[in-house]
C-alpha positions as CSV (number, residue, x, y, z in Angstrom):
1,M,-30.4,79.8,-15.3
2,S,-29.7,81.9,-18.4
3,N,-30.9,80.7,-21.9
4,R,-28.1,82.5,-23.7
5,T,-25.4,80.5,-25.4
6,H,-21.8,81.6,-25.6
7,S,-20.2,82.6,-28.9
8,D,-16.7,81.3,-28.4
9,T,-16.6,79.2,-31.6
10,E,-13.9,77.0,-30.0
11,V,-16.5,75.5,-27.7
12,S,-19.5,73.6,-29.0
13,R,-23.0,73.5,-27.4
14,G,-22.4,69.9,-26.2
15,D,-19.3,70.8,-24.2
16,R,-19.7,71.2,-20.4
17,T,-18.5,74.7,-19.7
18,V,-17.6,76.2,-16.3
19,L,-17.1,79.8,-17.4
20,E,-18.7,81.8,-20.2
21,L,-18.2,85.5,-21.2
22,D,-20.6,87.0,-23.7
23,G,-20.0,90.4,-25.1
24,V,-18.2,91.6,-22.0
25,S,-16.9,95.2,-22.1
26,K,-15.2,97.4,-19.5
27,S,-14.0,101.0,-19.6
28,Y,-12.2,103.3,-17.2
29,G,-13.3,106.8,-18.0
30,D,-12.9,107.2,-21.8
31,E,-10.6,104.3,-22.1
32,R,-12.1,101.0,-23.3
33,V,-10.0,98.2,-21.6
34,V,-12.1,95.2,-22.5
35,E,-14.2,95.3,-25.6
36,D,-17.0,92.9,-26.5
37,L,-15.1,89.8,-25.3
38,D,-16.5,86.3,-25.9
39,L,-14.9,83.3,-24.3
40,A,-15.8,80.0,-22.8
41,V,-13.8,77.5,-20.6
42,R,-14.6,73.8,-20.6
43,E,-14.7,71.7,-17.5
44,G,-11.2,70.6,-16.5
45,E,-9.5,72.9,-19.0
46,L,-6.6,75.2,-18.3
47,L,-6.9,78.3,-20.5
48,T,-4.4,81.1,-20.5
49,L,-5.1,84.8,-21.3
50,L,-2.0,85.9,-23.1
51,G,-1.1,89.4,-24.2
52,P,1.2,92.4,-23.7
53,S,0.9,94.8,-20.7
54,G,-2.2,96.9,-20.9
55,C,-4.1,94.6,-23.3
56,G,-6.9,94.0,-20.8
57,K,-6.1,90.4,-19.7
58,T,-5.8,91.2,-16.0
59,T,-9.0,93.3,-16.1
60,T,-10.7,90.3,-17.6
61,L,-9.5,88.1,-14.7
62,R,-10.7,90.7,-12.2
63,L,-14.1,90.8,-14.0
64,I,-14.4,87.0,-13.7
65,A,-13.4,87.1,-10.0
66,G,-16.0,89.8,-9.3
67,L,-13.4,92.4,-8.3
68,E,-14.7,94.6,-11.2
69,T,-18.1,95.0,-12.7
70,P,-18.6,94.9,-16.5
71,D,-20.2,97.8,-18.3
72,S,-22.0,95.4,-20.6
73,G,-22.2,91.8,-21.5
74,E,-22.7,88.8,-19.2
75,I,-20.5,86.5,-17.2
76,R,-21.8,83.0,-16.3
77,L,-20.5,80.3,-14.0
78,R,-21.9,76.8,-14.8
79,G,-24.7,78.6,-16.7
80,D,-25.7,80.9,-13.9
81,P,-25.2,84.7,-14.5
82,V,-22.8,86.2,-11.9
83,A,-22.5,89.6,-13.7
84,G,-24.6,91.4,-16.2
85,S,-28.3,91.1,-17.1
86,G,-29.1,93.1,-13.9
87,R,-27.3,90.6,-11.7
88,F,-24.0,90.8,-9.7
89,V,-22.8,88.1,-7.4
90,A,-20.2,89.2,-4.9
91,P,-16.6,87.7,-5.2
92,E,-16.9,85.6,-2.0
93,R,-20.1,84.0,-3.3
94,R,-18.8,82.9,-6.7
95,D,-16.9,79.9,-5.6
96,V,-13.8,81.1,-7.4
97,G,-10.2,80.7,-6.1
98,I,-7.4,83.1,-6.9
99,V,-3.6,82.6,-6.8
100,F,-2.0,86.1,-6.7
101,Q,1.4,87.2,-8.0
102,E,2.6,87.9,-4.5
103,F,1.2,84.5,-3.1
104,A,-0.4,86.6,-0.2
105,L,0.5,84.0,2.5
106,F,-0.1,84.9,6.1
107,P,3.5,85.3,7.5
108,H,2.4,84.4,11.1
109,K,0.7,81.1,10.0
110,T,2.4,77.8,9.2
111,A,1.9,76.2,5.8
112,A,-0.8,74.0,7.2
113,E,-2.6,76.9,8.8
114,N,-2.4,78.9,5.6
115,V,-4.0,76.0,3.6
116,A,-6.7,75.6,6.3
117,F,-7.6,79.3,6.3
118,G,-10.7,78.8,4.0
119,L,-11.9,75.6,5.7
120,H,-13.1,77.0,9.0
121,E,-16.7,75.7,8.4
122,L,-15.4,72.1,8.4
123,P,-15.1,70.0,11.5
124,A,-11.5,69.9,12.8
125,D,-10.8,66.3,11.8
126,E,-12.1,66.9,8.3
127,R,-10.2,70.1,8.0
128,D,-7.0,68.4,9.0
129,Q,-7.6,65.6,6.6
130,R,-8.2,68.0,3.7
131,V,-5.0,70.0,4.6
132,D,-2.9,66.8,4.7
133,E,-4.3,65.8,1.3
134,L,-3.4,69.1,-0.3
135,L,0.0,69.3,1.2
136,D,0.7,65.8,-0.2
137,L,-0.7,66.9,-3.6
138,V,1.7,69.8,-3.8
139,G,4.6,67.8,-2.3
140,L,5.0,69.7,1.0
141,T,4.0,67.1,3.5
142,G,7.4,67.6,5.3
143,H,6.8,71.3,5.6
144,R,3.5,71.3,7.4
145,D,4.8,73.4,10.3
146,S,7.0,75.7,8.3
147,Y,6.4,79.4,8.2
148,P,6.5,81.3,4.8
149,D,9.8,82.9,5.5
150,E,11.3,79.4,6.0
151,L,10.1,78.3,2.5
152,S,11.6,78.9,-0.9
153,G,9.7,80.8,-3.5
154,G,8.6,77.7,-5.2
155,Q,7.4,76.2,-1.9
156,Q,5.5,79.4,-1.1
157,Q,3.8,79.2,-4.4
158,R,2.7,75.6,-3.8
159,V,1.3,76.6,-0.4
160,A,-0.7,79.4,-2.1
161,L,-1.9,77.0,-4.7
162,A,-3.0,74.4,-2.1
163,R,-4.8,77.2,-0.1
164,S,-6.7,78.2,-3.2
165,L,-7.6,74.6,-4.0
166,A,-8.7,73.8,-0.4
167,P,-12.3,74.9,-0.7
168,E,-12.6,73.0,-4.0
169,P,-13.6,76.0,-6.1
170,Q,-15.4,75.5,-9.3
171,L,-12.9,77.8,-11.0
172,L,-9.3,78.7,-10.2
173,L,-7.8,82.0,-11.4
174,L,-4.0,82.5,-11.6
175,D,-2.7,86.0,-11.9
176,E,0.9,86.0,-13.4
177,P,1.6,83.0,-11.1
178,F,5.3,82.6,-12.0
179,S,6.4,86.3,-12.4
180,N,8.1,86.5,-9.0
181,L,10.3,83.4,-9.5
182,D,13.8,83.0,-10.8
183,V,14.1,81.8,-14.4
184,D,15.1,78.2,-13.7
185,L,12.5,77.9,-10.9
186,R,9.9,79.4,-13.1
187,V,10.3,76.6,-15.7
188,E,10.2,73.9,-13.0
189,M,7.1,75.4,-11.4
190,R,5.2,75.5,-14.7
191,E,5.5,71.8,-15.0
192,E,4.6,71.2,-11.3
193,V,1.6,73.6,-11.3
194,R,0.1,72.0,-14.5
195,S,0.6,68.5,-13.0
196,I,-1.1,69.6,-9.7
197,L,-4.0,71.2,-11.5
198,K,-4.6,68.2,-13.7
199,A,-4.3,65.8,-10.8
200,A,-6.9,67.9,-8.9
201,G,-9.2,68.0,-12.0
202,V,-9.5,71.8,-11.6
203,T,-10.8,74.2,-14.2
204,A,-8.4,77.2,-14.4
205,V,-7.8,80.5,-16.1
206,S,-4.3,81.9,-16.0
207,V,-3.0,85.3,-17.1
208,T,0.5,86.0,-18.4
209,H,2.5,88.1,-20.8
210,D,5.1,85.3,-21.1
211,Q,4.6,83.4,-24.4
212,E,6.6,80.4,-23.3
213,E,4.7,80.1,-20.1
214,A,1.4,80.2,-21.9
215,M,2.5,77.6,-24.5
216,S,3.8,75.2,-21.9
217,I,1.0,75.0,-19.3
218,S,-2.2,75.6,-21.3
219,D,-4.8,73.4,-23.0
220,R,-5.8,76.5,-24.9
221,V,-4.4,80.0,-25.3
222,A,-6.5,83.2,-25.9
223,V,-4.3,85.9,-27.3
224,I,-5.6,89.3,-26.3
225,N,-4.8,92.7,-28.0
226,D,-6.3,96.0,-27.1
227,G,-9.1,94.4,-25.1
228,R,-10.1,91.9,-27.8
229,V,-9.4,88.2,-28.3
230,E,-7.4,88.0,-31.5
231,Q,-7.3,84.2,-31.5
232,V,-8.0,81.2,-29.2
233,G,-6.9,77.7,-29.7
234,R,-4.5,74.9,-28.8
235,P,-1.0,76.4,-28.3
236,E,0.4,74.4,-31.2
237,R,-2.3,75.6,-33.5
238,V,-2.1,79.3,-32.5
239,F,1.7,79.2,-33.0
240,Q,1.7,77.4,-36.3
241,H,-1.3,79.1,-37.8
242,P,-1.8,82.6,-36.4
243,E,-4.9,84.4,-37.6
244,S,-3.3,87.9,-37.5
245,R,0.1,89.5,-37.8
246,F,-0.1,90.5,-34.2
247,V,-0.5,86.9,-33.0
248,A,2.3,85.8,-35.3
249,S,4.6,88.5,-34.0
250,F,3.7,88.2,-30.3
251,L,4.2,84.4,-30.2
252,G,7.9,84.6,-31.0
253,H,10.1,86.2,-33.6
254,A,8.3,86.5,-36.9
255,S,9.6,87.4,-40.3
256,F,7.3,88.2,-43.3
257,V,8.7,87.3,-46.7
258,S,6.9,89.0,-49.6
259,G,6.0,87.0,-52.6
260,V,3.7,86.7,-55.6
261,I,1.7,83.6,-56.4
262,R,2.7,82.1,-59.8
263,G,0.5,79.2,-60.4
264,D,1.8,76.3,-58.3
265,Y,4.5,78.2,-56.4
266,V,5.1,81.5,-54.6
267,D,8.0,83.6,-55.9
268,T,9.9,85.0,-53.0
269,G,13.3,86.3,-52.0
270,L,14.0,82.9,-50.6
271,G,13.3,81.3,-54.0
272,K,10.2,79.5,-55.3
273,V,8.0,78.0,-52.5
274,P,5.5,75.3,-53.7
275,V,1.9,76.3,-53.0
276,E,1.4,73.0,-51.3
277,R,3.9,74.1,-48.6
278,V,1.7,77.1,-47.7
279,H,-1.4,76.4,-45.5
280,G,-4.7,77.0,-47.3
281,L,-3.1,78.6,-50.4
282,T,-4.4,77.5,-53.8
283,D,-3.8,78.6,-57.4
284,V,-7.2,80.4,-57.3
285,Y,-5.1,83.3,-56.0
286,D,-2.7,83.3,-58.9
287,G,-1.0,86.7,-59.2
288,A,-1.9,87.8,-55.7
289,E,0.8,89.4,-53.5
290,V,1.2,87.7,-50.2
291,D,3.6,87.6,-47.2
292,L,4.8,84.2,-45.9
293,L,5.4,83.8,-42.1
294,V,8.9,82.5,-41.5
295,R,10.2,81.7,-38.0
296,P,13.9,81.6,-37.1
297,D,14.0,77.8,-37.1
298,D,12.4,77.6,-40.6
299,V,15.5,78.8,-42.4
300,S,19.2,78.2,-42.5
301,V,22.0,80.6,-43.3
302,A,25.5,79.8,-44.6
303,A,28.4,82.0,-45.9
304,V,28.8,81.5,-49.6
305,P,30.6,83.3,-52.5
306,D,28.8,86.4,-53.8
307,I,27.6,84.7,-56.9
308,R,25.4,82.3,-54.8
309,A,24.4,84.7,-52.1
310,N,20.9,86.1,-51.7
311,G,21.5,88.3,-48.6
312,D,23.8,89.8,-46.1
313,V,24.1,89.4,-42.3
314,V,23.1,92.8,-40.7
315,H,22.8,91.7,-37.1
316,R,24.3,88.9,-34.9
317,R,23.3,88.1,-31.3
318,F,24.9,85.5,-29.2
319,L,22.3,83.7,-27.0
320,G,24.5,81.0,-25.4
321,P,23.4,77.7,-26.9
322,N,22.2,79.5,-30.1
323,V,23.1,82.5,-32.2
324,F,20.4,84.7,-33.7
325,Y,21.1,86.3,-37.1
326,R,19.2,88.9,-39.0
327,V,19.7,88.8,-42.7
328,E,18.6,91.4,-45.3
329,L,17.7,89.6,-48.5
330,D,18.4,91.0,-51.9
331,S,14.7,91.4,-52.2
332,G,14.7,93.9,-49.3
333,D,13.0,91.6,-46.9
334,V,14.7,90.9,-43.5
335,V,14.5,87.5,-42.0
336,G,15.7,86.1,-38.6
337,C,17.3,82.7,-38.2
338,T,18.8,80.7,-35.3
339,H,21.7,78.4,-35.4
340,N,23.8,76.4,-33.0
341,H,26.4,78.5,-31.3
342,E,29.2,76.7,-33.1
343,H,27.8,77.9,-36.4
344,E,29.7,81.1,-37.0
345,V,28.7,83.6,-39.7
346,P,30.4,87.1,-39.5
347,R,28.4,90.2,-39.7
348,D,28.2,91.9,-43.2
349,E,29.1,88.6,-44.8
350,P,27.3,87.6,-48.0
351,V,25.2,84.5,-47.2
352,R,22.6,82.2,-48.7
353,V,19.4,81.8,-46.8
354,E,17.3,78.7,-47.6
355,L,13.9,77.6,-46.4
356,D,14.2,74.4,-44.3
357,A,10.7,74.3,-42.7
358,D,9.2,70.8,-42.5
359,H,5.7,72.1,-41.9
360,E,3.2,74.3,-43.8
361,L,3.8,78.0,-43.7
362,S,1.1,80.5,-42.8
363,W,0.5,83.5,-45.0
364,F,-1.1,86.9,-45.0
365,P,-2.3,89.2,-47.9
366,Q,0.1,92.0,-48.4
367,G,-1.2,95.2,-46.7
368,M,-3.6,93.3,-44.5
369,Q,-3.3,92.4,-40.8
370,A,-5.2,89.2,-41.3
371,V,-6.7,87.0,-43.9
372,P,-10.3,88.4,-44.6
373,E,-13.0,86.3,-43.1
374,D,-14.6,85.7,-46.5
375,G,-11.2,84.5,-47.8
376,R,-11.3,87.0,-50.8
377,L,-8.2,88.7,-52.2
378,D,-8.5,91.4,-54.8
379,G,-12.0,90.5,-55.6
380,R,-11.2,86.8,-56.3
381,D,-13.6,84.1,-55.3
382,A,-12.4,82.2,-52.3
383,P,-12.3,78.4,-52.2
384,S,-15.6,76.8,-51.4
385,D,-16.7,75.8,-47.9
386,D,-15.7,72.2,-48.8
387,D,-12.1,73.3,-49.1
388,E,-9.5,73.7,-46.3
389,S,-9.7,77.0,-44.4
390,V,-7.8,79.9,-45.9
391,G,-4.6,81.2,-44.3
392,A,-4.7,80.4,-40.6
393,P,-7.8,78.7,-39.4
394,A,-9.2,78.7,-35.9
395,D,-8.5,75.6,-33.8
396,G,-10.7,72.6,-33.9
397,T,-11.5,72.6,-37.6
398,D,-12.0,68.8,-37.4
399,G,-14.7,69.4,-34.8
400,S,-12.8,67.5,-32.1
401,P,-12.1,69.1,-28.7
402,P,-8.5,69.5,-27.6
403,D,-6.8,66.8,-25.5
404,L,-7.2,68.0,-22.0
405,T,-5.0,65.3,-20.5
406,D,-1.5,66.2,-19.2
């Protein structure tokens, strides 16, 4: 067993981990696809690798599965190296299950026969019992003898999930598991799959580019960009306190409102924002130029006389239940806001945009992609280690692990 310890700061030494990646890198020719990646997954946790196409998330999944070999670094399952340090364990010997995008069911086998495929070493009676347990778990008891072409997309996915769970793998990998489903079914299956995995007590790693999917099914999310983990943490924490502009922008519409810290407030195109409403900001940064992160639901917009207006509607997009507006403020900043579909504001109309957020805002130094790790802006001293983290802290600042219950 390896004596190395993982460097994912989200996970402490006392946590029971199933999967650890330390400094894992992978290149194809001159292109570095995964670069010095550190990550750990706790027992019973569902972690999602989230990022745009080409970011390296699927390659990372293939490295974990043993379908690719890392150029450097080490991958461990329950503390034992399976890749790196001169060792490589073949995929079939890693005790890792995979649910593919295409489900990969055998068309000539029934649902029960598909689930039983990996159980050939069990006696027939034990195999049948295990199949029955899994079909009951995924809600397909009545479709035991159905063939894949007789099942809906959601039912096929549940068969694929049951088949992957049948050998009781120590880790389950899900590769874009909902991408082939219709929108409504996709939402329904997210809830079902999470419930099934939690009921089975399975440790799982999922891959997706769908932000809503990642937020809704995961205990933790690892946002990946250009082969690197930009941030990892509970979905709520990553969304509310992104550590970089990329994370802020990728997890939904993000507007950045420029401002200058003036003692106990930030002077912005939306008016004066009290410092206490901005996460980790203190008057030690007085005079510094910052950008506040504003989401569409953080602001309201209303048509007003010119004398009260602070911007103009430059774009309007009807989204069914909601209408999205893009407003150019008098300061030159552009902000997005969302309102009920009955709230009508014509394009090119002078409006007043006000900040309605009932939570702390995150911020970034102007001209920087993220808050510096030392917390220093323009040579100023950062708050002491006893103060709250600056800007957007990593998850788990109170030292407690995330709630892994459903």
